[in-house]
C-alpha positions as CSV (number, residue, x, y, z in Angstrom):
1,M,84.3,81.7,146.0
2,P,80.5,81.2,146.5
3,L,78.4,84.0,145.0
4,G,74.6,84.3,145.1
5,R,72.3,86.7,143.3
6,A,68.7,88.0,143.7
7,Y,66.7,91.0,142.6
8,S,64.5,93.6,144.2
9,V,63.2,97.1,143.4
10,A,64.1,100.5,144.8
11,V,61.1,102.9,144.7
12,A,61.6,106.7,144.7
13,G,58.3,108.6,144.5
14,V,56.2,106.5,142.1
15,D,59.1,105.4,140.0
16,G,61.0,102.1,140.6
17,Q,64.4,100.8,139.5
18,L,65.5,97.2,139.5
19,V,68.2,96.5,142.1
20,E,70.6,93.5,141.8
21,I,71.7,92.0,145.2
22,E,74.9,89.9,145.2
23,A,76.0,87.8,148.2
24,D,79.6,86.8,148.6
25,I,80.7,84.3,151.3
26,G,84.4,84.5,152.1
27,Q,86.8,83.4,154.7
28,G,87.1,85.2,158.0
29,L,85.1,85.7,161.2
30,P,81.3,85.3,160.8
31,S,79.9,88.8,160.0
32,V,77.6,90.5,157.6
33,H,78.4,93.7,155.6
34,L,76.0,95.7,153.5
35,V,77.4,97.9,150.7
36,G,75.5,100.0,148.1
37,R,74.3,103.1,150.1
38,P,71.9,101.4,152.5
39,D,69.9,103.6,154.9
40,T,69.6,102.8,158.7
41,T,66.5,100.6,158.2
42,L,68.4,98.5,155.6
43,Q,71.5,98.3,157.7
44,E,69.3,96.7,160.5
45,S,68.2,94.1,158.0
46,R,71.4,92.2,158.7
47,D,70.0,91.0,162.0
48,R,66.5,90.5,160.7
49,V,67.6,88.4,157.7
50,R,70.0,86.2,159.7
51,A,67.4,85.5,162.4
52,A,64.7,84.8,159.8
53,V,67.0,82.3,157.9
54,T,68.0,80.4,161.0
55,N,64.4,80.3,162.5
56,T,63.2,78.9,159.2
57,G,65.4,75.9,159.6
58,E,68.1,76.9,157.1
59,K,71.8,77.1,157.9
60,W,73.5,80.6,157.9
61,P,76.9,80.5,156.3
62,D,79.9,80.3,158.6
63,G,82.1,83.0,157.2
64,R,82.2,86.7,156.2
65,V,79.1,87.6,154.2
66,I,79.2,90.6,151.9
67,L,75.9,91.9,150.4
68,A,76.2,94.4,147.6
69,L,73.2,96.2,146.2
70,S,73.6,97.6,142.7
71,P,73.6,100.2,141.2
72,A,75.9,101.3,144.0
73,T,75.2,105.0,143.5
74,L,71.4,104.6,144.0
75,P,70.3,105.2,147.6
76,K,68.5,102.1,149.1
77,V,65.8,102.8,151.6
78,G,63.5,100.7,153.7
79,S,63.0,97.0,154.4
80,V,61.6,95.9,151.0
81,Y,65.0,94.2,150.2
82,D,64.8,91.7,153.2
83,L,63.4,88.8,151.2
84,A,65.9,89.2,148.3
85,L,68.8,89.5,150.7
86,A,67.9,86.2,152.4
87,A,67.5,84.5,149.0
88,A,70.9,85.8,147.8
89,V,72.6,84.5,150.9
90,L,71.0,81.0,150.5
91,D,71.9,81.0,146.8
92,A,75.5,81.8,147.6
93,A,75.5,79.0,150.3
94,G,74.2,76.5,147.7
95,S,71.0,75.9,149.7
96,I,68.6,76.7,146.9
97,P,68.8,76.3,143.1
98,A,69.2,79.4,141.1
99,Q,66.9,78.6,138.1
100,R,63.7,80.3,139.4
101,L,65.6,82.9,141.4
102,A,67.4,84.2,138.3
103,D,64.2,85.7,136.7
104,A,62.2,86.5,139.9
105,V,61.9,89.8,141.7
106,L,61.5,89.5,145.5
107,L,59.7,92.1,147.6
108,G,59.0,92.1,151.3
109,E,60.2,92.6,154.9
110,L,61.1,89.7,157.1
111,A,60.1,89.1,160.7
112,L,62.5,87.3,163.0
113,D,60.5,84.1,162.7
114,G,60.5,84.2,158.9
115,R,57.1,85.8,158.3
116,V,57.0,88.0,155.2
117,R,55.5,91.4,156.0
118,R,53.9,93.9,153.7
119,V,55.8,97.1,152.7
120,R,54.8,100.4,151.1
121,G,55.1,100.9,147.4
122,I,54.3,97.4,146.2
123,L,52.3,98.5,143.1
124,P,55.0,100.8,141.7
125,A,57.6,98.2,142.5
126,V,55.7,95.5,140.5
127,L,55.3,98.0,137.6
128,A,59.0,98.6,137.6
129,A,59.7,94.9,137.6
130,R,57.4,94.5,134.5
131,T,59.2,97.4,132.8
132,A,62.5,95.7,133.5
133,G,61.4,92.6,131.6
134,R,61.1,90.3,134.6
135,S,58.6,87.4,134.3
136,T,57.8,86.8,138.0
137,V,57.5,88.8,141.2
138,V,57.0,87.4,144.7
139,V,55.3,89.7,147.2
140,P,53.9,89.3,150.7
141,T,50.6,87.4,150.7
142,A,48.9,90.4,152.3
143,A,49.9,92.5,149.2
144,L,48.7,90.0,146.6
145,A,45.6,91.9,145.8
146,E,47.6,95.1,145.2
147,A,50.3,93.4,143.2
148,G,47.7,91.6,141.1
149,L,46.5,94.8,139.6
150,V,49.5,94.7,137.2
151,D,49.0,92.7,134.0
152,G,51.9,91.2,132.0
153,I,53.8,89.7,134.9
154,R,53.3,86.6,137.0
155,V,52.5,87.6,140.6
156,L,53.0,85.1,143.5
157,G,52.5,85.5,147.2
158,A,54.6,84.1,150.1
159,S,53.6,84.4,153.7
160,T,56.9,83.0,155.1
161,L,60.5,82.7,154.0
162,G,60.1,78.9,154.2
163,E,57.4,79.0,151.5
164,L,59.7,80.9,149.2
165,V,62.5,78.5,149.8
166,D,60.2,75.5,149.1
167,W,59.0,77.2,145.9
168,L,62.6,77.9,144.7
169,R,63.3,74.2,145.3
170,G,60.3,73.2,143.2
171,A,58.6,71.5,146.2
172,T,55.5,73.7,146.3
173,D,53.5,76.4,144.6
174,L,53.0,79.9,145.9
175,A,49.6,81.7,146.2
176,L,48.1,83.5,143.2
177,P,46.1,86.7,143.4
178,D,42.3,86.5,143.4
179,P,40.3,88.6,140.8
180,V,40.3,92.2,141.9
181,Q,37.0,93.4,143.4
182,P,36.2,97.1,143.0
183,A,36.0,99.0,146.2
184,P,32.5,100.1,147.3
185,I,31.7,103.7,146.4
186,P,32.0,105.8,149.6
187,S,28.9,107.7,150.7
188,I,29.6,111.3,149.9
189,G,26.2,112.8,149.8
190,D,24.1,114.1,146.9
191,L,23.8,117.5,145.3
192,S,20.1,117.5,145.8
193,E,20.7,117.9,149.6
194,V,22.1,121.5,149.0
195,V,19.3,124.0,149.5
196,G,19.2,126.9,146.9
197,Q,22.6,128.4,145.8
198,D,21.8,128.0,142.1
199,E,24.9,130.1,141.1
200,A,27.2,128.1,143.3
201,R,25.7,124.8,142.0
202,W,26.3,125.9,138.4
203,A,29.9,126.9,139.2
204,L,30.4,123.4,140.8
205,E,29.1,121.8,137.6
206,V,31.4,123.8,135.4
207,A,34.3,122.9,137.8
208,A,33.5,119.2,137.5
209,A,33.1,119.3,133.8
210,G,36.4,121.0,133.1
211,G,38.6,120.1,136.1
212,H,38.8,123.7,137.2
213,H,39.8,125.2,140.5
214,L,37.0,126.8,142.6
215,L,36.8,129.4,145.4
216,L,33.7,129.7,147.5
217,T,33.3,132.6,149.9
218,G,30.4,133.4,152.2
219,P,29.2,133.4,155.8
220,P,29.4,130.2,157.9
221,G,26.6,127.7,157.5
222,I,25.7,128.8,154.0
223,G,26.7,125.5,152.3
224,K,30.3,126.0,151.2
225,T,31.5,122.7,152.7
226,M,28.4,120.8,151.6
227,L,29.0,121.8,148.0
228,A,32.7,121.0,148.1
229,Q,32.0,117.5,149.6
230,R,29.5,116.7,146.8
231,L,31.9,117.6,144.0
232,P,33.2,114.0,143.7
233,S,29.7,112.8,143.2
234,L,29.6,114.7,139.9
235,L,32.9,113.3,138.6
236,P,33.0,110.2,136.4
237,P,35.0,107.1,137.5
238,L,38.7,107.1,136.8
239,R,40.0,105.6,133.6
240,E,42.3,102.5,133.9
241,R,45.5,104.5,133.6
242,E,44.4,107.1,136.0
243,S,43.2,104.4,138.5
244,L,46.7,102.8,138.5
245,E,48.3,106.2,139.0
246,V,46.2,107.0,142.0
247,T,46.6,103.5,143.5
248,A,50.4,103.7,143.1
249,I,50.5,107.0,145.1
250,H,48.3,105.6,147.8
251,S,50.4,102.5,147.9
252,V,53.6,104.6,148.6
253,A,51.6,106.6,151.2
254,G,50.6,103.3,152.9
255,I,46.9,104.1,152.9
256,L,45.5,101.4,150.6
257,S,42.8,99.0,151.7
258,D,43.9,95.3,151.9
259,D,40.6,94.0,150.6
260,H,39.9,96.6,147.8
261,P,43.2,98.1,146.7
262,L,42.1,99.4,143.3
263,I,40.9,103.0,143.5
264,F,38.5,103.9,140.7
265,A,36.6,106.7,142.3
266,P,38.2,110.2,142.3
267,P,39.8,110.7,145.8
268,F,38.6,113.5,148.1
269,V,41.2,114.9,150.5
270,A,40.4,117.5,153.0
271,P,43.4,118.3,155.3
272,H,43.0,120.4,158.5
273,H,43.8,124.1,158.2
274,S,46.7,123.6,160.7
275,S,48.5,121.3,158.2
276,S,52.2,122.0,157.5
277,V,54.0,122.4,154.2
278,T,55.4,118.9,154.5
279,S,52.0,117.3,155.1
280,M,50.4,119.3,152.3
281,I,53.1,119.0,149.6
282,G,55.1,115.9,150.8
283,G,58.5,115.4,152.3
284,G,60.0,114.0,155.4
285,S,63.5,112.8,156.3
286,G,65.3,110.3,154.1
287,T,62.8,109.6,151.3
288,A,60.0,112.0,150.7
289,R,56.5,110.8,151.2
290,P,53.5,112.0,149.2
291,G,51.5,114.8,150.7
292,A,47.9,115.8,150.5
293,V,48.2,117.3,147.0
294,S,49.5,113.9,145.6
295,C,47.0,111.8,147.5
296,A,44.3,114.0,145.8
297,H,45.7,113.3,142.3
298,R,42.9,112.9,139.8
299,G,40.5,114.0,142.5
300,V,39.6,116.9,144.8
301,L,41.7,118.7,147.3
302,F,39.4,120.7,149.6
303,L,40.9,123.4,151.9
304,D,38.2,124.5,154.2
305,E,38.8,127.7,156.2
306,C,41.6,128.5,153.8
307,A,42.1,132.0,155.3
308,E,43.3,130.2,158.5
309,I,46.0,128.2,156.6
310,G,49.5,129.5,156.9
311,S,50.7,131.7,154.0
312,K,53.7,129.4,153.3
313,V,51.4,126.4,152.9
314,L,49.2,128.2,150.5
315,E,52.1,129.6,148.5
316,A,53.5,126.1,148.2
317,L,50.5,125.1,146.2
318,R,51.4,127.3,143.3
319,T,53.8,125.0,141.6
320,P,51.6,121.9,141.8
321,L,48.7,123.8,140.5
322,E,50.7,125.0,137.5
323,E,52.7,121.8,136.7
324,G,50.6,119.0,137.9
325,E,53.4,117.3,139.8
326,V,55.6,117.6,142.9
327,R,59.4,117.1,142.9
328,I,60.9,116.9,146.3
329,A,64.7,116.8,146.8
330,R,65.9,115.1,150.0
331,R,69.1,113.4,151.2
332,D,68.3,110.2,149.5
333,G,67.4,111.6,146.1
334,V,64.6,113.4,144.3
335,A,61.1,112.0,144.6
336,R,58.5,112.8,141.9
337,Y,54.8,112.5,142.7
338,P,51.9,113.4,140.3
339,A,49.6,116.1,141.7
340,R,46.9,116.8,139.0
341,F,44.0,117.7,141.4
342,Q,41.1,120.0,141.5
343,L,41.5,122.7,144.2
344,V,38.4,123.8,146.1
345,L,38.9,126.7,148.6
346,A,36.3,127.8,151.1
347,A,36.6,130.9,153.3
348,N,34.5,133.2,155.4
349,P,34.6,136.9,154.4
350,C,36.0,138.1,157.7
351,P,37.1,136.8,161.1
352,C,33.7,137.5,162.9
353,A,31.8,136.0,159.9
354,P,28.2,137.1,160.7
355,A,25.2,135.8,158.8
356,R,24.7,139.2,157.3
357,D,27.4,141.6,156.2
358,I,25.7,144.5,157.8
359,D,26.4,142.9,161.2
360,C,30.1,142.7,160.7
361,I,32.1,144.2,163.6
362,C,35.6,143.8,162.0
363,A,37.7,146.8,161.2
364,P,38.3,147.4,157.4
365,L,42.0,146.5,157.9
366,A,41.1,143.3,159.6
367,R,38.8,142.3,156.7
368,R,41.5,143.0,154.2
369,R,44.1,141.1,156.2
370,Y,41.9,138.0,156.6
371,L,41.6,137.1,153.0
372,G,45.0,138.7,152.3
373,K,46.7,135.3,152.9
374,L,45.3,134.4,149.5
375,S,48.0,136.1,147.4
376,G,47.4,137.5,143.9
377,P,49.5,134.7,142.2
378,L,47.6,132.0,144.0
379,L,44.2,133.6,143.2
380,D,45.3,134.0,139.5
381,R,45.4,130.2,139.3
382,I,41.8,129.9,140.5
383,D,39.4,129.6,137.6
384,L,36.0,130.1,139.3
385,A,35.1,132.4,142.2
386,V,31.6,132.5,143.8
387,Q,30.4,134.8,146.5
388,M,27.6,132.9,148.3
389,H,24.7,134.7,150.0
390,A,22.1,133.7,152.5
391,Q,19.0,132.1,151.2
392,S,15.5,133.4,151.8
393,A,13.0,131.2,153.7
394,G,11.3,130.3,150.4
395,A,14.3,128.3,149.3
396,F,13.5,125.6,151.9
397,S,10.0,125.0,150.3
398,G,10.9,125.5,146.7
399,D,10.9,123.1,143.8
400,K,12.9,119.9,143.9
401,V,16.4,120.4,142.5
402,E,18.6,118.1,140.3
403,N,20.4,115.3,142.0
404,S,24.1,114.3,141.4
405,E,23.2,111.6,138.9
406,V,21.5,114.1,136.5
407,V,24.3,116.6,136.8
408,R,26.9,113.9,136.4
409,A,25.4,112.8,133.1
410,R,26.0,116.3,131.7
411,V,29.5,116.5,133.2
412,T,30.4,113.1,131.7
413,A,29.2,114.2,128.3
414,A,31.2,117.4,128.5
415,R,34.3,115.6,129.6
416,N,33.9,113.1,126.8
417,A,33.7,115.9,124.3
418,A,36.8,117.6,125.7
419,A,38.7,114.2,125.8
420,K,37.9,113.6,122.1
421,R,39.1,117.2,121.2
422,W,42.4,117.0,123.1
423,E,43.0,113.3,122.3
424,G,46.0,114.1,120.1
425,L,47.7,115.9,123.0
426,G,47.2,113.1,125.4
427,L,44.9,115.3,127.7
428,S,41.5,114.6,129.1
429,T,40.2,117.9,130.5
430,N,40.1,121.5,129.5
431,A,42.0,122.6,132.6
432,E,45.1,120.7,131.5
433,V,45.4,122.3,128.0
434,P,48.5,124.5,127.7
435,G,47.9,128.1,126.9
436,H,49.9,128.2,123.7
437,V,47.6,125.4,122.3
438,L,44.6,127.5,123.1
439,R,46.1,130.6,121.4
440,Q,47.5,128.9,118.3
441,Q,46.0,125.6,117.4
442,F,42.5,126.2,118.8
443,R,42.2,130.0,118.6
444,L,38.7,131.4,119.2
445,P,37.0,133.8,116.7
446,R,37.9,137.4,117.2
447,E,34.4,138.4,118.3
448,A,34.5,135.8,121.0
449,L,38.0,136.9,122.2
450,A,37.1,140.6,122.3
451,P,36.1,140.6,126.1
452,V,39.3,138.9,127.0
453,E,41.4,141.3,125.0
454,T,39.6,144.3,126.5
455,A,40.3,142.9,130.1
456,L,44.0,142.4,129.2
457,S,44.4,145.9,127.7
458,H,42.9,147.5,130.8
459,G,45.1,145.5,133.1
460,R,42.3,143.7,134.8
461,M,43.7,140.3,134.0
462,S,47.1,138.6,133.5
463,A,48.0,136.5,130.5
464,R,47.7,133.4,132.8
465,G,44.2,134.6,133.8
466,A,43.2,135.0,130.1
467,D,44.3,131.4,129.3
468,R,42.3,130.1,132.3
469,A,39.2,132.1,131.3
470,I,39.4,130.6,127.8
471,R,39.6,127.1,129.3
472,V,36.5,127.8,131.3
473,A,34.8,129.1,128.1
474,W,35.5,125.8,126.4
475,T,33.9,124.0,129.4
476,V,30.8,126.1,129.3
477,S,30.6,125.4,125.5
478,D,30.9,121.7,126.1
479,L,28.1,121.7,128.7
480,R,25.7,123.4,126.3
481,G,26.8,121.0,123.5
482,G,28.5,123.7,121.4
483,G,31.3,123.0,119.0
484,I,33.3,126.2,119.8
485,P,32.9,128.9,122.5
486,N,31.0,132.0,121.5
487,A,31.1,135.5,123.0
488,Q,28.5,134.5,125.6
489,D,30.5,131.6,126.8
490,V,33.6,133.8,127.2
491,L,31.6,136.4,129.1
492,Q,30.3,133.7,131.4
493,A,33.9,132.6,132.1
494,L,35.0,136.1,132.7
495,S,32.2,136.7,135.1
496,F,33.5,134.0,137.4
497,R,36.9,135.6,137.5
498,Q,35.8,139.2,137.9
499,R,34.0,138.4,141.2
500,G,37.3,138.7,142.9
501,V,40.0,136.5,141.2
502,A,41.3,138.4,138.3
């Protein structure tokens, strides 16, 4: 009984697992059966694969074809298996030799005329193939640049099924990826364009240096959005491991650039205030897709007009803020997406939002309700809070302020100091350090901790808030080049929280 075999990859979240595809050609009426928990899209591949094989000039077997995808208990989703399904059938029919096919992983969707189309999740699939010990992976030519980001595995590109068949027969070579060209840095503005607001600029620098979350409140037109949009300009480029993490998430989301797939600049994601929980956290039917919090991984998630966002959406941020990842359970399994982002919230003080507080016409209850959507548990996870005020006319003709390049140099030096300190824990920023490490292994002197202990004893701060204040104190110390935070650094950190967070 003829039996063929090929390999592909199932991607769930940013994790991939090797899938073995077996093709059996038996007696009976011509038909195609798929087993191994295929979804609707994969079930439809029976017609796509058969048409692609015949239109390529190959003969489809006359008999009953059974295609089994293993492991059988793993849900199989999408059209990424088309190329491997076609190769398995041709192998079972004896149309192609099995030498090259035995160690290759095939990824791609087939058109009816045999063209190989790009699919989502190529990068995590290639990483999974390398982890499984495979030596070669064949991807759509359009995804060569993305797949070529992975070292340690031979990456080839096929634009048609015919090219793959010729390569398996040893008649031709497939395309190789070109050297990766870094994407151009997007224009995001410079910090020197912000007029005045020295306190808010300092808070932005502290947030950039330590990876802390930031809340900006103040009347409209005062510069909240401008400041938030310029935060990425203060952040250093992503490290190689971080860059691959971010690129893999964007690959699954289907938003990678074909020409410059590698993301090395921290992403900036600013969803609309009408966004749903699914678009913010991730989800969808079948397999969960990454949401805004994951697309902002290792970058900035900016929520403008956060008081207009639904309470359920805001409360859904609490777990990602605390754990740095999202786990979404759906019918086809649990998808895990990293979500280690910096949250920046911006809000007006009330619904009418006049330029001066004295001109507010809102009732006291309306003012309390407006920012009441920001619950205590959510605000407790915000490290820095700044109340911005209108600038005087003299601010527009004052001295020239520092630009992003100057501030970024200080931020980079502070981040390097933090990364060296936490190297043994595998962490890179102060915001990621667990509270028990701060309290036990890197405990501050008693005189420095005195303000925090006073706030705790008077009930003005939670234990979580105390840990976050200490993290900010470490960042302030790193920015001034100190070895360990002193009492002044701790007081500076507490002052950011006592403006409305703690």
